[in-house]
mmCIF file of the protein (N, C-alpha, C, O) and its ligand, coordinates in Angstrom:
data_MODEL
# 
_entry.id   MODEL 
# 
loop_
_entity.id 
_entity.type 
_entity.pdbx_number_of_molecules 
1 polymer     1 
2 non-polymer 1 
# 
_entity_poly.entity_id                      1 
_entity_poly.type                           'polypeptide(L)' 
_entity_poly.nstd_linkage                   no 
_entity_poly.nstd_monomer                   no 
_entity_poly.pdbx_seq_one_letter_code       MIIICSVGGSFDVDMAEGPEGYVCTECGTQFKGIGKDPKCPKCSSDKVVKIG 
_entity_poly.pdbx_seq_one_letter_code_can   MIIICSVGGSFDVDMAEGPEGYVCTECGTQFKGIGKDPKCPKCSSDKVVKIG 
_entity_poly.pdbx_strand_id                 A 
# 
loop_
_entity_poly_seq.entity_id 
_entity_poly_seq.num 
_entity_poly_seq.mon_id 
_entity_poly_seq.hetero 
1 1  MET n 
1 2  ILE n 
1 3  ILE n 
1 4  ILE n 
1 5  CYS n 
1 6  SER n 
1 7  VAL n 
1 8  GLY n 
1 9  GLY n 
1 10 SER n 
1 11 PHE n 
1 12 ASP n 
1 13 VAL n 
1 14 ASP n 
1 15 MET n 
1 16 ALA n 
1 17 GLU n 
1 18 GLY n 
1 19 PRO n 
1 20 GLU n 
1 21 GLY n 
1 22 TYR n 
1 23 VAL n 
1 24 CYS n 
1 25 THR n 
1 26 GLU n 
1 27 CYS n 
1 28 GLY n 
1 29 THR n 
1 30 GLN n 
1 31 PHE n 
1 32 LYS n 
1 33 GLY n 
1 34 ILE n 
1 35 GLY n 
1 36 LYS n 
1 37 ASP n 
1 38 PRO n 
1 39 LYS n 
1 40 CYS n 
1 41 PRO n 
1 42 LYS n 
1 43 CYS n 
1 44 SER n 
1 45 SER n 
1 46 ASP n 
1 47 LYS n 
1 48 VAL n 
1 49 VAL n 
1 50 LYS n 
1 51 ILE n 
1 52 GLY n 
# 
loop_
_struct_asym.id 
_struct_asym.entity_id 
A 1 
B 2 
# 
loop_
_chem_comp.id 
_chem_comp.type 
_chem_comp.mon_nstd_flag 
ALA 'L-peptide linking' y 
ASP 'L-peptide linking' y 
CYS 'L-peptide linking' y 
GLN 'L-peptide linking' y 
GLU 'L-peptide linking' y 
GLY 'peptide linking'   y 
ILE 'L-peptide linking' y 
LYS 'L-peptide linking' y 
MET 'L-peptide linking' y 
PHE 'L-peptide linking' y 
PRO 'L-peptide linking' y 
SER 'L-peptide linking' y 
THR 'L-peptide linking' y 
TYR 'L-peptide linking' y 
VAL 'L-peptide linking' y 
ZN  non-polymer         . 
# 
_pdbx_entity_nonpoly.entity_id   2 
_pdbx_entity_nonpoly.name        ? 
_pdbx_entity_nonpoly.comp_id     ZN 
# 
_pdbx_nonpoly_scheme.asym_id         B 
_pdbx_nonpoly_scheme.entity_id       2 
_pdbx_nonpoly_scheme.mon_id          ZN 
_pdbx_nonpoly_scheme.ndb_seq_num     1 
_pdbx_nonpoly_scheme.pdb_seq_num     101 
_pdbx_nonpoly_scheme.auth_seq_num    101 
_pdbx_nonpoly_scheme.pdb_mon_id      ZN 
_pdbx_nonpoly_scheme.auth_mon_id     ZN 
_pdbx_nonpoly_scheme.pdb_strand_id   A 
_pdbx_nonpoly_scheme.pdb_ins_code    . 
# 
loop_
_atom_site.group_PDB 
_atom_site.id 
_atom_site.type_symbol 
_atom_site.label_atom_id 
_atom_site.label_alt_id 
_atom_site.label_comp_id 
_atom_site.label_asym_id 
_atom_site.label_entity_id 
_atom_site.label_seq_id 
_atom_site.pdbx_PDB_ins_code 
_atom_site.Cartn_x 
_atom_site.Cartn_y 
_atom_site.Cartn_z 
_atom_site.occupancy 
_atom_site.B_iso_or_equiv 
_atom_site.pdbx_formal_charge 
_atom_site.auth_seq_id 
_atom_site.auth_comp_id 
_atom_site.auth_asym_id 
_atom_site.auth_atom_id 
_atom_site.pdbx_PDB_model_num 
ATOM   1   N  N  . MET A 1 1  ? 6.369  -18.828 -7.831  1.00 0.00 ? 1   MET A N  1 
ATOM   2   C  CA . MET A 1 1  ? 5.077  -18.017 -7.732  1.00 0.00 ? 1   MET A CA 1 
ATOM   3   C  C  . MET A 1 1  ? 5.274  -16.712 -7.722  1.00 0.00 ? 1   MET A C  1 
ATOM   4   O  O  . MET A 1 1  ? 6.003  -16.214 -6.865  1.00 0.00 ? 1   MET A O  1 
ATOM   5   N  N  . ILE A 1 2  ? 4.766  -16.090 -8.504  1.00 0.00 ? 2   ILE A N  1 
ATOM   6   C  CA . ILE A 1 2  ? 5.018  -14.524 -8.566  1.00 0.00 ? 2   ILE A CA 1 
ATOM   7   C  C  . ILE A 1 2  ? 3.754  -13.972 -7.999  1.00 0.00 ? 2   ILE A C  1 
ATOM   8   O  O  . ILE A 1 2  ? 2.668  -14.380 -8.410  1.00 0.00 ? 2   ILE A O  1 
ATOM   9   N  N  . ILE A 1 3  ? 3.870  -12.890 -6.896  1.00 0.00 ? 3   ILE A N  1 
ATOM   10  C  CA . ILE A 1 3  ? 2.792  -12.337 -6.507  1.00 0.00 ? 3   ILE A CA 1 
ATOM   11  C  C  . ILE A 1 3  ? 2.970  -10.860 -6.685  1.00 0.00 ? 3   ILE A C  1 
ATOM   12  O  O  . ILE A 1 3  ? 3.969  -10.283 -6.256  1.00 0.00 ? 3   ILE A O  1 
ATOM   13  N  N  . ILE A 1 4  ? 1.908  -10.193 -7.376  1.00 0.00 ? 4   ILE A N  1 
ATOM   14  C  CA . ILE A 1 4  ? 1.942  -8.687  -7.429  1.00 0.00 ? 4   ILE A CA 1 
ATOM   15  C  C  . ILE A 1 4  ? 1.724  -7.986  -6.104  1.00 0.00 ? 4   ILE A C  1 
ATOM   16  O  O  . ILE A 1 4  ? 0.680  -8.077  -5.458  1.00 0.00 ? 4   ILE A O  1 
ATOM   17  N  N  . CYS A 1 5  ? 2.657  -7.365  -5.790  1.00 0.00 ? 5   CYS A N  1 
ATOM   18  C  CA . CYS A 1 5  ? 2.508  -6.539  -4.304  1.00 0.00 ? 5   CYS A CA 1 
ATOM   19  C  C  . CYS A 1 5  ? 2.331  -5.142  -4.732  1.00 0.00 ? 5   CYS A C  1 
ATOM   20  O  O  . CYS A 1 5  ? 3.164  -4.575  -5.439  1.00 0.00 ? 5   CYS A O  1 
ATOM   21  N  N  . SER A 1 6  ? 1.268  -4.590  -4.315  1.00 0.00 ? 6   SER A N  1 
ATOM   22  C  CA . SER A 1 6  ? 0.983  -3.173  -4.171  1.00 0.00 ? 6   SER A CA 1 
ATOM   23  C  C  . SER A 1 6  ? 1.479  -2.669  -3.060  1.00 0.00 ? 6   SER A C  1 
ATOM   24  O  O  . SER A 1 6  ? 0.895  -3.082  -2.058  1.00 0.00 ? 6   SER A O  1 
ATOM   25  N  N  . VAL A 1 7  ? 2.605  -1.703  -2.806  1.00 0.00 ? 7   VAL A N  1 
ATOM   26  C  CA . VAL A 1 7  ? 3.056  -1.372  -1.562  1.00 0.00 ? 7   VAL A CA 1 
ATOM   27  C  C  . VAL A 1 7  ? 2.304  0.174   -1.483  1.00 0.00 ? 7   VAL A C  1 
ATOM   28  O  O  . VAL A 1 7  ? 2.190  0.979   -2.407  1.00 0.00 ? 7   VAL A O  1 
ATOM   29  N  N  . GLY A 1 8  ? 1.914  0.289   -0.308  1.00 0.00 ? 8   GLY A N  1 
ATOM   30  C  CA . GLY A 1 8  ? 1.422  1.562   0.439   1.00 0.00 ? 8   GLY A CA 1 
ATOM   31  C  C  . GLY A 1 8  ? 0.121  2.006   -0.429  1.00 0.00 ? 8   GLY A C  1 
ATOM   32  O  O  . GLY A 1 8  ? -0.354 3.142   -0.436  1.00 0.00 ? 8   GLY A O  1 
ATOM   33  N  N  . GLY A 1 9  ? -0.343 0.932   -1.131  1.00 0.00 ? 9   GLY A N  1 
ATOM   34  C  CA . GLY A 1 9  ? -1.566 1.413   -1.891  1.00 0.00 ? 9   GLY A CA 1 
ATOM   35  C  C  . GLY A 1 9  ? -1.715 2.574   -2.962  1.00 0.00 ? 9   GLY A C  1 
ATOM   36  O  O  . GLY A 1 9  ? -2.747 2.910   -3.545  1.00 0.00 ? 9   GLY A O  1 
ATOM   37  N  N  . SER A 1 10 ? -0.524 3.072   -3.076  1.00 0.00 ? 10  SER A N  1 
ATOM   38  C  CA . SER A 1 10 ? -0.485 4.129   -4.040  1.00 0.00 ? 10  SER A CA 1 
ATOM   39  C  C  . SER A 1 10 ? 0.777  3.788   -5.174  1.00 0.00 ? 10  SER A C  1 
ATOM   40  O  O  . SER A 1 10 ? 1.938  3.444   -4.951  1.00 0.00 ? 10  SER A O  1 
ATOM   41  N  N  . PHE A 1 11 ? 0.128  4.006   -6.363  1.00 0.00 ? 11  PHE A N  1 
ATOM   42  C  CA . PHE A 1 11 ? 0.904  3.916   -7.522  1.00 0.00 ? 11  PHE A CA 1 
ATOM   43  C  C  . PHE A 1 11 ? 1.568  5.216   -7.989  1.00 0.00 ? 11  PHE A C  1 
ATOM   44  O  O  . PHE A 1 11 ? 2.165  5.184   -9.065  1.00 0.00 ? 11  PHE A O  1 
ATOM   45  N  N  . ASP A 1 12 ? 1.529  6.217   -7.373  1.00 0.00 ? 12  ASP A N  1 
ATOM   46  C  CA . ASP A 1 12 ? 2.167  7.475   -7.709  1.00 0.00 ? 12  ASP A CA 1 
ATOM   47  C  C  . ASP A 1 12 ? 3.698  7.423   -7.497  1.00 0.00 ? 12  ASP A C  1 
ATOM   48  O  O  . ASP A 1 12 ? 4.256  7.948   -6.534  1.00 0.00 ? 12  ASP A O  1 
ATOM   49  N  N  . VAL A 1 13 ? 4.383  6.685   -8.566  1.00 0.00 ? 13  VAL A N  1 
ATOM   50  C  CA . VAL A 1 13 ? 5.391  6.199   -8.534  1.00 0.00 ? 13  VAL A CA 1 
ATOM   51  C  C  . VAL A 1 13 ? 6.082  6.516   -10.109 1.00 0.00 ? 13  VAL A C  1 
ATOM   52  O  O  . VAL A 1 13 ? 5.369  6.727   -11.089 1.00 0.00 ? 13  VAL A O  1 
ATOM   53  N  N  . ASP A 1 14 ? 7.470  6.510   -10.156 1.00 0.00 ? 14  ASP A N  1 
ATOM   54  C  CA . ASP A 1 14 ? 7.968  6.618   -11.595 1.00 0.00 ? 14  ASP A CA 1 
ATOM   55  C  C  . ASP A 1 14 ? 7.736  5.291   -12.266 1.00 0.00 ? 14  ASP A C  1 
ATOM   56  O  O  . ASP A 1 14 ? 8.422  4.353   -11.859 1.00 0.00 ? 14  ASP A O  1 
ATOM   57  N  N  . MET A 1 15 ? 6.842  5.063   -13.265 1.00 0.00 ? 15  MET A N  1 
ATOM   58  C  CA . MET A 1 15 ? 6.600  3.863   -13.795 1.00 0.00 ? 15  MET A CA 1 
ATOM   59  C  C  . MET A 1 15 ? 7.562  3.385   -14.744 1.00 0.00 ? 15  MET A C  1 
ATOM   60  O  O  . MET A 1 15 ? 7.548  2.252   -15.225 1.00 0.00 ? 15  MET A O  1 
ATOM   61  N  N  . ALA A 1 16 ? 8.503  4.398   -15.031 1.00 0.00 ? 16  ALA A N  1 
ATOM   62  C  CA . ALA A 1 16 ? 9.377  4.082   -16.213 1.00 0.00 ? 16  ALA A CA 1 
ATOM   63  C  C  . ALA A 1 16 ? 10.243 3.091   -16.098 1.00 0.00 ? 16  ALA A C  1 
ATOM   64  O  O  . ALA A 1 16 ? 10.770 2.616   -17.104 1.00 0.00 ? 16  ALA A O  1 
ATOM   65  N  N  . GLU A 1 17 ? 10.557 2.571   -14.679 1.00 0.00 ? 17  GLU A N  1 
ATOM   66  C  CA . GLU A 1 17 ? 11.166 1.542   -14.288 1.00 0.00 ? 17  GLU A CA 1 
ATOM   67  C  C  . GLU A 1 17 ? 10.421 0.303   -14.252 1.00 0.00 ? 17  GLU A C  1 
ATOM   68  O  O  . GLU A 1 17 ? 10.962 -0.779  -14.477 1.00 0.00 ? 17  GLU A O  1 
ATOM   69  N  N  . GLY A 1 18 ? 9.251  0.424   -13.988 1.00 0.00 ? 18  GLY A N  1 
ATOM   70  C  CA . GLY A 1 18 ? 8.347  -0.746  -13.837 1.00 0.00 ? 18  GLY A CA 1 
ATOM   71  C  C  . GLY A 1 18 ? 8.507  -1.438  -12.467 1.00 0.00 ? 18  GLY A C  1 
ATOM   72  O  O  . GLY A 1 18 ? 9.255  -0.918  -11.639 1.00 0.00 ? 18  GLY A O  1 
ATOM   73  N  N  . PRO A 1 19 ? 7.905  -2.486  -12.202 1.00 0.00 ? 19  PRO A N  1 
ATOM   74  C  CA . PRO A 1 19 ? 7.951  -3.256  -11.104 1.00 0.00 ? 19  PRO A CA 1 
ATOM   75  C  C  . PRO A 1 19 ? 9.129  -4.405  -11.476 1.00 0.00 ? 19  PRO A C  1 
ATOM   76  O  O  . PRO A 1 19 ? 9.332  -5.115  -12.462 1.00 0.00 ? 19  PRO A O  1 
ATOM   77  N  N  . GLU A 1 20 ? 9.811  -4.216  -10.153 1.00 0.00 ? 20  GLU A N  1 
ATOM   78  C  CA . GLU A 1 20 ? 11.210 -5.157  -10.247 1.00 0.00 ? 20  GLU A CA 1 
ATOM   79  C  C  . GLU A 1 20 ? 10.692 -6.523  -9.272  1.00 0.00 ? 20  GLU A C  1 
ATOM   80  O  O  . GLU A 1 20 ? 9.809  -6.571  -8.415  1.00 0.00 ? 20  GLU A O  1 
ATOM   81  N  N  . GLY A 1 21 ? 11.629 -7.595  -9.782  1.00 0.00 ? 21  GLY A N  1 
ATOM   82  C  CA . GLY A 1 21 ? 11.422 -8.813  -9.071  1.00 0.00 ? 21  GLY A CA 1 
ATOM   83  C  C  . GLY A 1 21 ? 12.311 -8.816  -7.800  1.00 0.00 ? 21  GLY A C  1 
ATOM   84  O  O  . GLY A 1 21 ? 13.470 -8.402  -7.823  1.00 0.00 ? 21  GLY A O  1 
ATOM   85  N  N  . TYR A 1 22 ? 11.674 -9.333  -6.628  1.00 0.00 ? 22  TYR A N  1 
ATOM   86  C  CA . TYR A 1 22 ? 12.345 -9.461  -5.313  1.00 0.00 ? 22  TYR A CA 1 
ATOM   87  C  C  . TYR A 1 22 ? 12.103 -10.769 -4.849  1.00 0.00 ? 22  TYR A C  1 
ATOM   88  O  O  . TYR A 1 22 ? 11.052 -11.282 -5.233  1.00 0.00 ? 22  TYR A O  1 
ATOM   89  N  N  . VAL A 1 23 ? 12.913 -11.489 -4.035  1.00 0.00 ? 23  VAL A N  1 
ATOM   90  C  CA . VAL A 1 23 ? 12.822 -12.392 -3.284  1.00 0.00 ? 23  VAL A CA 1 
ATOM   91  C  C  . VAL A 1 23 ? 12.938 -12.334 -1.905  1.00 0.00 ? 23  VAL A C  1 
ATOM   92  O  O  . VAL A 1 23 ? 13.961 -11.930 -1.354  1.00 0.00 ? 23  VAL A O  1 
ATOM   93  N  N  . CYS A 1 24 ? 11.798 -12.771 -1.224  1.00 0.00 ? 24  CYS A N  1 
ATOM   94  C  CA . CYS A 1 24 ? 11.977 -12.873 0.364   1.00 0.00 ? 24  CYS A CA 1 
ATOM   95  C  C  . CYS A 1 24 ? 13.083 -13.656 1.065   1.00 0.00 ? 24  CYS A C  1 
ATOM   96  O  O  . CYS A 1 24 ? 13.152 -14.871 0.880   1.00 0.00 ? 24  CYS A O  1 
ATOM   97  N  N  . THR A 1 25 ? 13.857 -13.098 1.774   1.00 0.00 ? 25  THR A N  1 
ATOM   98  C  CA . THR A 1 25 ? 14.791 -13.959 2.430   1.00 0.00 ? 25  THR A CA 1 
ATOM   99  C  C  . THR A 1 25 ? 14.359 -14.921 3.593   1.00 0.00 ? 25  THR A C  1 
ATOM   100 O  O  . THR A 1 25 ? 14.935 -15.967 3.890   1.00 0.00 ? 25  THR A O  1 
ATOM   101 N  N  . GLU A 1 26 ? 13.232 -14.386 4.210   1.00 0.00 ? 26  GLU A N  1 
ATOM   102 C  CA . GLU A 1 26 ? 12.707 -15.052 5.166   1.00 0.00 ? 26  GLU A CA 1 
ATOM   103 C  C  . GLU A 1 26 ? 11.843 -16.273 4.786   1.00 0.00 ? 26  GLU A C  1 
ATOM   104 O  O  . GLU A 1 26 ? 12.051 -17.356 5.333   1.00 0.00 ? 26  GLU A O  1 
ATOM   105 N  N  . CYS A 1 27 ? 10.874 -16.117 3.856   1.00 0.00 ? 27  CYS A N  1 
ATOM   106 C  CA . CYS A 1 27 ? 10.067 -17.181 3.405   1.00 0.00 ? 27  CYS A CA 1 
ATOM   107 C  C  . CYS A 1 27 ? 10.217 -17.842 1.912   1.00 0.00 ? 27  CYS A C  1 
ATOM   108 O  O  . CYS A 1 27 ? 9.537  -18.765 1.464   1.00 0.00 ? 27  CYS A O  1 
ATOM   109 N  N  . GLY A 1 28 ? 11.321 -17.110 1.229   1.00 0.00 ? 28  GLY A N  1 
ATOM   110 C  CA . GLY A 1 28 ? 11.458 -17.549 -0.136  1.00 0.00 ? 28  GLY A CA 1 
ATOM   111 C  C  . GLY A 1 28 ? 10.504 -17.026 -1.119  1.00 0.00 ? 28  GLY A C  1 
ATOM   112 O  O  . GLY A 1 28 ? 10.675 -17.385 -2.285  1.00 0.00 ? 28  GLY A O  1 
ATOM   113 N  N  . THR A 1 29 ? 9.456  -16.182 -0.830  1.00 0.00 ? 29  THR A N  1 
ATOM   114 C  CA . THR A 1 29 ? 8.339  -15.861 -1.659  1.00 0.00 ? 29  THR A CA 1 
ATOM   115 C  C  . THR A 1 29 ? 9.029  -14.889 -2.708  1.00 0.00 ? 29  THR A C  1 
ATOM   116 O  O  . THR A 1 29 ? 9.738  -13.964 -2.311  1.00 0.00 ? 29  THR A O  1 
ATOM   117 N  N  . GLN A 1 30 ? 8.804  -15.123 -4.065  1.00 0.00 ? 30  GLN A N  1 
ATOM   118 C  CA . GLN A 1 30 ? 9.184  -14.288 -5.212  1.00 0.00 ? 30  GLN A CA 1 
ATOM   119 C  C  . GLN A 1 30 ? 8.125  -13.622 -5.434  1.00 0.00 ? 30  GLN A C  1 
ATOM   120 O  O  . GLN A 1 30 ? 7.075  -14.246 -5.591  1.00 0.00 ? 30  GLN A O  1 
ATOM   121 N  N  . PHE A 1 31 ? 8.138  -11.985 -5.510  1.00 0.00 ? 31  PHE A N  1 
ATOM   122 C  CA . PHE A 1 31 ? 7.114  -11.189 -6.001  1.00 0.00 ? 31  PHE A CA 1 
ATOM   123 C  C  . PHE A 1 31 ? 7.577  -10.027 -6.618  1.00 0.00 ? 31  PHE A C  1 
ATOM   124 O  O  . PHE A 1 31 ? 8.752  -9.697  -6.456  1.00 0.00 ? 31  PHE A O  1 
ATOM   125 N  N  . LYS A 1 32 ? 6.746  -9.294  -7.368  1.00 0.00 ? 32  LYS A N  1 
ATOM   126 C  CA . LYS A 1 32 ? 6.974  -7.892  -8.158  1.00 0.00 ? 32  LYS A CA 1 
ATOM   127 C  C  . LYS A 1 32 ? 6.732  -6.894  -7.007  1.00 0.00 ? 32  LYS A C  1 
ATOM   128 O  O  . LYS A 1 32 ? 5.650  -6.903  -6.421  1.00 0.00 ? 32  LYS A O  1 
ATOM   129 N  N  . GLY A 1 33 ? 7.742  -6.009  -6.660  1.00 0.00 ? 33  GLY A N  1 
ATOM   130 C  CA . GLY A 1 33 ? 7.556  -4.985  -5.842  1.00 0.00 ? 33  GLY A CA 1 
ATOM   131 C  C  . GLY A 1 33 ? 7.892  -3.581  -6.532  1.00 0.00 ? 33  GLY A C  1 
ATOM   132 O  O  . GLY A 1 33 ? 8.824  -3.357  -7.304  1.00 0.00 ? 33  GLY A O  1 
ATOM   133 N  N  . ILE A 1 34 ? 6.975  -2.739  -6.104  1.00 0.00 ? 34  ILE A N  1 
ATOM   134 C  CA . ILE A 1 34 ? 7.411  -1.211  -6.642  1.00 0.00 ? 34  ILE A CA 1 
ATOM   135 C  C  . ILE A 1 34 ? 7.808  -0.218  -5.377  1.00 0.00 ? 34  ILE A C  1 
ATOM   136 O  O  . ILE A 1 34 ? 7.147  -0.180  -4.339  1.00 0.00 ? 34  ILE A O  1 
ATOM   137 N  N  . GLY A 1 35 ? 8.734  0.405   -5.570  1.00 0.00 ? 35  GLY A N  1 
ATOM   138 C  CA . GLY A 1 35 ? 9.111  1.432   -4.178  1.00 0.00 ? 35  GLY A CA 1 
ATOM   139 C  C  . GLY A 1 35 ? 10.386 0.942   -3.789  1.00 0.00 ? 35  GLY A C  1 
ATOM   140 O  O  . GLY A 1 35 ? 10.848 -0.174  -4.025  1.00 0.00 ? 35  GLY A O  1 
ATOM   141 N  N  . LYS A 1 36 ? 10.962 1.977   -3.108  1.00 0.00 ? 36  LYS A N  1 
ATOM   142 C  CA . LYS A 1 36 ? 12.224 1.815   -2.565  1.00 0.00 ? 36  LYS A CA 1 
ATOM   143 C  C  . LYS A 1 36 ? 12.445 0.479   -1.380  1.00 0.00 ? 36  LYS A C  1 
ATOM   144 O  O  . LYS A 1 36 ? 13.393 -0.305  -1.346  1.00 0.00 ? 36  LYS A O  1 
ATOM   145 N  N  . ASP A 1 37 ? 11.373 0.519   -0.555  1.00 0.00 ? 37  ASP A N  1 
ATOM   146 C  CA . ASP A 1 37 ? 11.274 -0.549  0.459   1.00 0.00 ? 37  ASP A CA 1 
ATOM   147 C  C  . ASP A 1 37 ? 10.111 -1.406  0.357   1.00 0.00 ? 37  ASP A C  1 
ATOM   148 O  O  . ASP A 1 37 ? 9.209  -1.322  1.191   1.00 0.00 ? 37  ASP A O  1 
ATOM   149 N  N  . PRO A 1 38 ? 10.058 -2.405  -0.822  1.00 0.00 ? 38  PRO A N  1 
ATOM   150 C  CA . PRO A 1 38 ? 8.938  -3.289  -0.920  1.00 0.00 ? 38  PRO A CA 1 
ATOM   151 C  C  . PRO A 1 38 ? 9.026  -4.426  0.343   1.00 0.00 ? 38  PRO A C  1 
ATOM   152 O  O  . PRO A 1 38 ? 10.100 -4.783  0.827   1.00 0.00 ? 38  PRO A O  1 
ATOM   153 N  N  . LYS A 1 39 ? 7.837  -4.877  0.740   1.00 0.00 ? 39  LYS A N  1 
ATOM   154 C  CA . LYS A 1 39 ? 7.668  -5.843  1.688   1.00 0.00 ? 39  LYS A CA 1 
ATOM   155 C  C  . LYS A 1 39 ? 7.109  -7.298  1.188   1.00 0.00 ? 39  LYS A C  1 
ATOM   156 O  O  . LYS A 1 39 ? 6.240  -7.313  0.316   1.00 0.00 ? 39  LYS A O  1 
ATOM   157 N  N  . CYS A 1 40 ? 7.561  -8.410  1.689   1.00 0.00 ? 40  CYS A N  1 
ATOM   158 C  CA . CYS A 1 40 ? 6.987  -9.482  1.359   1.00 0.00 ? 40  CYS A CA 1 
ATOM   159 C  C  . CYS A 1 40 ? 5.455  -9.608  1.470   1.00 0.00 ? 40  CYS A C  1 
ATOM   160 O  O  . CYS A 1 40 ? 5.024  -9.310  2.583   1.00 0.00 ? 40  CYS A O  1 
ATOM   161 N  N  . PRO A 1 41 ? 4.518  -9.995  0.533   1.00 0.00 ? 41  PRO A N  1 
ATOM   162 C  CA . PRO A 1 41 ? 3.458  -9.831  0.476   1.00 0.00 ? 41  PRO A CA 1 
ATOM   163 C  C  . PRO A 1 41 ? 2.878  -11.236 1.240   1.00 0.00 ? 41  PRO A C  1 
ATOM   164 O  O  . PRO A 1 41 ? 1.663  -11.356 1.397   1.00 0.00 ? 41  PRO A O  1 
ATOM   165 N  N  . LYS A 1 42 ? 3.602  -12.053 1.600   1.00 0.00 ? 42  LYS A N  1 
ATOM   166 C  CA . LYS A 1 42 ? 3.177  -13.260 2.311   1.00 0.00 ? 42  LYS A CA 1 
ATOM   167 C  C  . LYS A 1 42 ? 3.529  -13.040 3.814   1.00 0.00 ? 42  LYS A C  1 
ATOM   168 O  O  . LYS A 1 42 ? 2.621  -13.108 4.642   1.00 0.00 ? 42  LYS A O  1 
ATOM   169 N  N  . CYS A 1 43 ? 4.660  -12.811 4.154   1.00 0.00 ? 43  CYS A N  1 
ATOM   170 C  CA . CYS A 1 43 ? 5.040  -12.806 5.612   1.00 0.00 ? 43  CYS A CA 1 
ATOM   171 C  C  . CYS A 1 43 ? 5.409  -11.226 6.242   1.00 0.00 ? 43  CYS A C  1 
ATOM   172 O  O  . CYS A 1 43 ? 5.733  -11.040 7.415   1.00 0.00 ? 43  CYS A O  1 
ATOM   173 N  N  . SER A 1 44 ? 5.292  -10.189 5.248   1.00 0.00 ? 44  SER A N  1 
ATOM   174 C  CA . SER A 1 44 ? 5.518  -8.740  5.459   1.00 0.00 ? 44  SER A CA 1 
ATOM   175 C  C  . SER A 1 44 ? 6.719  -8.436  5.922   1.00 0.00 ? 44  SER A C  1 
ATOM   176 O  O  . SER A 1 44 ? 6.832  -7.353  6.497   1.00 0.00 ? 44  SER A O  1 
ATOM   177 N  N  . SER A 1 45 ? 7.875  -9.291  5.789   1.00 0.00 ? 45  SER A N  1 
ATOM   178 C  CA . SER A 1 45 ? 8.989  -8.951  6.145   1.00 0.00 ? 45  SER A CA 1 
ATOM   179 C  C  . SER A 1 45 ? 9.586  -7.966  5.075   1.00 0.00 ? 45  SER A C  1 
ATOM   180 O  O  . SER A 1 45 ? 9.127  -7.854  3.939   1.00 0.00 ? 45  SER A O  1 
ATOM   181 N  N  . ASP A 1 46 ? 10.599 -7.306  5.539   1.00 0.00 ? 46  ASP A N  1 
ATOM   182 C  CA . ASP A 1 46 ? 11.191 -6.209  4.479   1.00 0.00 ? 46  ASP A CA 1 
ATOM   183 C  C  . ASP A 1 46 ? 12.785 -6.666  4.171   1.00 0.00 ? 46  ASP A C  1 
ATOM   184 O  O  . ASP A 1 46 ? 13.678 -6.024  3.616   1.00 0.00 ? 46  ASP A O  1 
ATOM   185 N  N  . LYS A 1 47 ? 12.797 -7.961  4.719   1.00 0.00 ? 47  LYS A N  1 
ATOM   186 C  CA . LYS A 1 47 ? 14.187 -8.560  4.248   1.00 0.00 ? 47  LYS A CA 1 
ATOM   187 C  C  . LYS A 1 47 ? 14.211 -9.333  2.819   1.00 0.00 ? 47  LYS A C  1 
ATOM   188 O  O  . LYS A 1 47 ? 14.358 -10.550 2.703   1.00 0.00 ? 47  LYS A O  1 
ATOM   189 N  N  . VAL A 1 48 ? 14.053 -8.472  1.825   1.00 0.00 ? 48  VAL A N  1 
ATOM   190 C  CA . VAL A 1 48 ? 13.890 -9.002  0.472   1.00 0.00 ? 48  VAL A CA 1 
ATOM   191 C  C  . VAL A 1 48 ? 15.136 -8.526  -0.305  1.00 0.00 ? 48  VAL A C  1 
ATOM   192 O  O  . VAL A 1 48 ? 15.763 -7.511  -0.001  1.00 0.00 ? 48  VAL A O  1 
ATOM   193 N  N  . VAL A 1 49 ? 15.424 -9.294  -1.270  1.00 0.00 ? 49  VAL A N  1 
ATOM   194 C  CA . VAL A 1 49 ? 16.535 -8.864  -2.171  1.00 0.00 ? 49  VAL A CA 1 
ATOM   195 C  C  . VAL A 1 49 ? 16.003 -8.787  -3.547  1.00 0.00 ? 49  VAL A C  1 
ATOM   196 O  O  . VAL A 1 49 ? 14.984 -9.367  -3.923  1.00 0.00 ? 49  VAL A O  1 
ATOM   197 N  N  . LYS A 1 50 ? 16.792 -8.001  -4.304  1.00 0.00 ? 50  LYS A N  1 
ATOM   198 C  CA . LYS A 1 50 ? 16.251 -7.770  -5.737  1.00 0.00 ? 50  LYS A CA 1 
ATOM   199 C  C  . LYS A 1 50 ? 16.855 -8.796  -6.656  1.00 0.00 ? 50  LYS A C  1 
ATOM   200 O  O  . LYS A 1 50 ? 18.034 -9.144  -6.575  1.00 0.00 ? 50  LYS A O  1 
ATOM   201 N  N  . ILE A 1 51 ? 15.997 -9.265  -7.533  1.00 0.00 ? 51  ILE A N  1 
ATOM   202 C  CA . ILE A 1 51 ? 16.427 -10.572 -8.344  1.00 0.00 ? 51  ILE A CA 1 
ATOM   203 C  C  . ILE A 1 51 ? 16.344 -9.761  -9.831  1.00 0.00 ? 51  ILE A C  1 
ATOM   204 O  O  . ILE A 1 51 ? 15.918 -8.608  -9.907  1.00 0.00 ? 51  ILE A O  1 
ATOM   205 N  N  . GLY A 1 52 ? 16.769 -10.462 -10.883 1.00 0.00 ? 52  GLY A N  1 
ATOM   206 C  CA . GLY A 1 52 ? 16.701 -10.013 -12.179 1.00 0.00 ? 52  GLY A CA 1 
ATOM   207 C  C  . GLY A 1 52 ? 17.633 -8.687  -12.398 1.00 0.00 ? 52  GLY A C  1 
ATOM   208 O  O  . GLY A 1 52 ? 17.692 -8.150  -13.504 1.00 0.00 ? 52  GLY A O  1 
HETATM 209 ZN ZN . ZN  B 2 .  ? 8.314  -13.501 3.190   1.00 0.00 2 101 ZN  A ZN 1 
# 
């Protein structure tokens, strides 16, 4: 399951890199995150690791 996560409500970021895939180590949710410290959209944990 892929969830698009908008971090901080602002997309004023370098879009050249685009959203990257992350997986939450707490609940296993995979999502697309933008920014330096994306959080899990499901459990709000910041214990996420980049995938892909
Ligand atoms: Zn989670």
